N, C-alpha and C positions, 0 to 999 in steps of 0.2 A: 628931182629929185621931188621936189613938193607936189609934184604930178603923180607921183609913182606911191605915195605916204597917202597921198586922198582916194586913190584906187584901192589901197590895201583897207583903210578904214571903212571904205563902203563895202566890200565884199565881207569883212568883219561885221559889219552892223547887219548884211543882210540874210550872214552866216546867224545871228543871234535869233531874229525873225522870225527865218524857216525853224530854226528846234524852239524857238515860243510858240509858235501856232498861231501867228496871228489871221486874221480873216483876208482872205482876197482876193479881189476878180480877177478869173482866170481867165475871161473872155475881151479879157480889153486891157490896154495897156503894154507895157513893154513883153513881148513872150518870152526875152532871155531871163528878164525878171521871174517871170512865169517857171519857167524850166526850172530855174534854182532853188526857188522856195519851193518847190513839189519833190525835186531830184534828192536834194539833203536829207529830208526825214527818213524817202525813202530808201535811201541807200543806208542809214542806221539802219531803220525796221531789219532789210534783209542780211543786215552783217549779225542782229542780235537772233534772228531765226535758225540760222547757221550753228549756233553755239549750243543750241540744245543737242546736236547729235554727236558735236564734241567732247561737250562734258560729260555727259552721260557715259559715252565709250570712255572714258579717262579715268574716271572713278570705278569704273566696275572692273576694268581691269586686272584693279589691286585684290577683286575677289578672287575670280577664276574664270580658266579657260572656258567654261561652260556655260559661265553667265556671261559671257561677249562673243560667245555663240547664240546664245539666246536671242541676245538682241539683237544682233545682225538676224537671224530667220523671223524674230519675230516683226521688227523693220521692213524686212521684204514683203510683207504680209499686209503691214500697214501703209504701203506704197500705193494700194489699191484705195484708200480713205485718201491717201494726199491728193491724187489725181483726182478725186470727186471734190475737195476741196478747191482745186486752183481750176476746174472744170465752173464749180458754185460764183467763185471768186471773178472770175473772167466776165460770167455775165452780170451778176450783181455792178459791177464798177461800170459797165457798160448802160445797164438801166437806170445808176443814181445817177452817173455824170451825164446823162441827157437829159434826166430831170432837172438837175440845178442848173445846168445850162439853157434851159427853160425859163429859171427862175418858177418852177413851179415844184416849192419842198414839200408841200402835201403830197403828189404823187409820190417824188423820191423817197418819204417817209413810207407808202404803201408799198412802194417795189422792196425797201427796206424789210417790212415787216416779211410777206410775202417770202421773200429769199431765206429767212430763219426761219420761218414755219417751214417749210421744205426742208432745211438743212437738218434742223430738230430732227424731224419727221425719218428720215433717212439712219442719220447717227443711231436714233435708237434701238432701230432694226438690227442694223450691223454689233451693234454693244451686247444687245442678247446674244445675239448667234456666237460671236466672240468670246463672249464669255464663257458661256455653256458647252462650245469645242476648241478651246482653245488649248488643252491636250493634243486632240487630235491633228489641228491644224502643224504645232509643232512637229507631230510622228510623221505627218505628209509630207514634208519639210526635209525630212531627213534626218531630225534628232533623236538620238539614241536616250533610253529611258531613264540614265541619270542624269541628261539635261534637261527633259522633262519633267524628273521630278522635283530637281533645282528649282527651273525656270519658269513651271507653269503658271505661278501666282503673278508672275512679270508680265506674261503674255495676257491673264485674265484682266487686268489692271488695264492696260495700255489699250486692249481692246472696247473694254470697256467704260473707259474713259475717253473714246474717239470722239464725241461731243466736245470736248474741249480745244479739239485739234480742227475740227472743221470750223465753229462758230470764231477760233480765235483769227483763222484766212477769212470766213466770211466778213464779219463785222469789221475787219482793218480795209477789206475790199471796197467796202459800203462808207470808210471813212477816207478812203483813198479816192474816192468816184466824187465822194462831196468836196474834194479839194481839202479835207483834214488832214494829211498824213502825219502829222505831230502826234496826234492822239496815238493812232496807230502805233509809230514808232513807241511811244511811251508805256502803250499797254504790253510790246514785248520785251523792255526793259525790266519793266516788272514781272512778268513771267520767267524771264532768264535770270533774273536775280534773284528771287526764291528758290529755282531749280539747282541756281551752283550755292546756295545756302543750305538747302535742306539735302542734297544728295549725298555728301560727308556723314549727316548727324546720321539720317535713314538708313543709309549702306550699313555703316559701322558703327552705329550703337554709342554714338557718342553724348556723352551728357545723360539727361535723362531719357532721349529718345532711346528704342526698341532699336536692336539690331537686327535688321531686316535682309540684307544681303541683296542682291539682284534684284529683288521685288520693291526696295527701297528705292529703287531710282526708278522706276513707273512710279511710283507714288508721288513722290517729288517731283518729276516731270507732271503730272495728271493735275496736283495741287497748283504748282508754278502758272500752268498754263490756265486751270479752272479762274485764278483769283486774277490771273490777266481778260477774260472774257469779262467777269464781273463788273471791272475797272472801263471796258467797253462798254458795256451795258449801262454803266451810271452814266455815261457820256452821252449816249445812245437815246435815253430816260429822261433826263433831266434839261434837256435842250442847250446843253453849250455846244453843241455841232449845229452847224448850217441843217444835217439832217437830223432829225428828231424821231422816234414814234411816239405819238399820243394814242389815248383810247380810240381817235379816229381814224387810227391807222389799223385799228388790229380787225381786221374784214379779212376774209376770203376771197381773194378775188382768183378764180379759176383760170380765166384768161391770162392775167398773167403770170400765173403758174406755170401754164400750158408753154407758153413764150419762153419761161426760164429754162425748162425743162430743155426746150428746143435747142437755146444757145449752149447750154450748159453742156448737152451731150456731146456738143462738138466739140466746145474747150476741153472737157474729157478725154474725149479721144486724142485730140492733140496733142497733149502731153504723155496720155501712155502709148503712143505710136512712136514717138521719141526717144522715151524713156526705156523702151521696151529694146529697141535698136542698140542701146548702149548695152543694155545685158545680153547682145547676141557678141557682140564687139571683144566685150569680156571673155566671154567664152572662147572664141578664138585665140585673143592674148594667150588664155589661161593653156593652151596647144604648147605652148615655145618653153613653159618652165616658170616656176614659183617665183623666177627675180623678174619675169618680165613682167609678172602681171604685179610683183609690188613696184617696180620701177614706175608703170602704166598709174598705180594706186595712187603713190605719192604724188605726182604731176599732175593727176585729176583732181586731187584738194587742193593743191597749188593754183590750178586752171578756175575752179570754181568761186575761190576768196578773190581773187583777181577781176574776175565776172561780176563779183556783186554790185558792185558801183554800176556797173551796164546796164545791172537788170533794175536799179531803182532810175536811173533815166528813161528805161526803156518802159516802166510802171509812169512813169509822170508823161510822158508821151499818149497813152494808153488815156490819164486822166483828161487832158489839154484836148487829147481827141474827141471823146464824149460831150465836153462840157460845151465845144463848138461849135460841133452839130448841132446841141439841143439849141445854143444862142444863132441857129440858122448863119455859123460863120463858116464855111466850108473850108474856103480859102487860106482862113485863119489856123482852121486846125492842120491844114497840109503843109505849112510853112511852119508850126511848130513840128513837126513829125520831124523834115529834114534839116532843121535846126538843130532839134535833138540829137538826129543823129552822126550831122557833124560831128558834135563834141563831144561823142561817145566814141566816132573815129579818133579824134586826137588823144583821147586816152587810150584808147589801147593799142594805138602805133607807139606809145613812150611805153605801154608795158611790154610790148613784142620787143622794145630796145632793147629792154631790162633781161628777158628772157635772154636774148642772145646772148649778152655779156657776162650775166650774172649765175645763166642757169647749173653751173657747178657748183659754186657755193651754192646756191637755191638746196640744190639734191645733197649736198655735203652736210647739210643743217637738220635734215631726217635719214641720211643712210650713210654707212662709211663702206659698203661691199660694192665693189666695181663693177660687176656686172648691173645690180642694181639700179644704182649710179647711170651706167650708160646708156642704160635705155629709158631713164626719166629724163636726163638731157635732151636726150633726141626727141622724146615726145613733147616737151616744152618748146623745142628749136622748131619742130614739123608744124603743131598745131598751131603755133602763133602767126606761121605764116597766113594763116585764115584771118586773123585778126580784124584787118581792117574792113573784109566784110562780114564777119562777125557782129560786129558793131552795127552794120544798117540793117542786118537781119532781124535781129532781135527788137529793135525800135519798128522797124514795120510790121512786126509781128505783131507785136503789143498795139501798136497802131490798129489795126485790122479789128485786134482782138475787141480795143477801145469803140469803136465804131459799132459794135455786136455781130461782125461778121468775121463770126470764129469758123465758120469751116474753110474760108480759103486757105487760113495757115493750117487746118487738118489736111486737107488736100495736100498742099508742097510739101508737109511733110511725110507723107504716105508716100506719096512719089518719090521723092529725094532720097530719105531717110530706109525705105524698105528696099523699092525697086532699083535705086542705084547705089548707096553707101554700102549697103550690107553685100550685095554682090559685089562689088569692086574689092570690098575690105578682102573678103575670101580671096579672090583673083591675084589680089597684090597680094598679100601673104602668105598665103598659100602655094597658088600655082605660080608664081614667078619668085616664090622665096625669098618675099623680102622682112619676112618675119613679122616682127611687132612695128616696124617701121611703115609697112602695106598699109597695116590700121591705121596710124598715125597720120599717113595722108590721106586716107578715105575720108578721114572724119573735117580735114581741111579743106578738100577739095567739095565735099558734098556740103558742109555748111556755108563755104563761096558759094556754090550752086542755087543753094537755098535765098540767099540774099538778091541774087541777081533774077530770079525767079520771080520774089517778092516784090522788088522793086517796078517791074515791067506794071504786075497786077496793080500794084498803086499808083502808078501812075496814072492806070485806066481809071480811076476813080469811081468805080461804080460801090468802094465801102461809104461814099458821100449819101448814096439812096438808102441803106440802110435803113430801115424804120423800127424801134426799139420800145 
């Protein structure tokens, strides 16, 4: 009994340290402690990131159908910007983590500045183009004139303010690579807190605030993210983080920028390949009617939320790999990955059991339409069959990225998701008439295959030789 209480106290103490953000050397000491201290704030960060879309859609749905459609059409194009942000993030995490592992904090600051310069340059161009052509983009995506008249302002602000999206992703990646995930977590808390507060005030014109309708959601989101970026920059410039940017770092280093573009390009492609395959799967499911699409959509949202803690652990593995390779400890890097994957598998096995037992009440919380519920239950039960593989696949994929080897997961994604998953989904659902279940089985099988290929390639150890 006393031993159990002592363990609980130890865990709570570690939890406090993780959320407080105390400095820790992740290249020495307990690997379990390192994983815990990194993963806890990273999990919290990812949960915060997921709230942006949920909160906006909740409030915008009270305005009009066109307002919701505007958000959907705008987000579909913003997906390109998210891909760029994620690609940049993969590169900067690898660069910064490697320099921190080498204890070369000056070069870590150099890498951080090059990444920010590159991101700002790209986002300014995208922002200008998006602001000028916002109406044309909505029209191209199929928006009717009434929707364009109501939603053009929303699209213009979101596209023009894309710099806040890219920098929020990028600078958080700098902090994660440095082993300061708590600052990244807090920046998302600030950004989300302001977004939640400002959304109803600006959308509905509460108090002395102007009633801006759907455009108010864009202003709230952009302001929230921008304040989050200011918070990030404060810590990056005042030296409260392991990595800081000083006047010495503000020098353009063309070779570093070229290398970042090279690593980022594979990271962006990696994200686009997988996500684009999901678009095709949705298109296949839509052929079986609105109920099938609704059931899949609800189940997918549930799945994403259960996978968020897993992505937090996967991001922790990326940081541990980068820092330990920088410290010339490849074996410790590998051990960290396998151990993180094991913990991730334990978590997702529990989630799988919950889905099998409670799929019905989970779907009932979202819908009472029998056919939608039936398809949603099937999605949860079938897709979670691959969760044990998902757990290893996502951790090892991020481990490659943390080592600076973004090409390997890119090629695995291309082969598995485009050459295997898409044809399989079509064959099972259309040719064999398994309908939506064919798509669900293809997801479970493809992600399981992805994990097995990733494990085989990771064991070969070529990622240990990557120089960034």
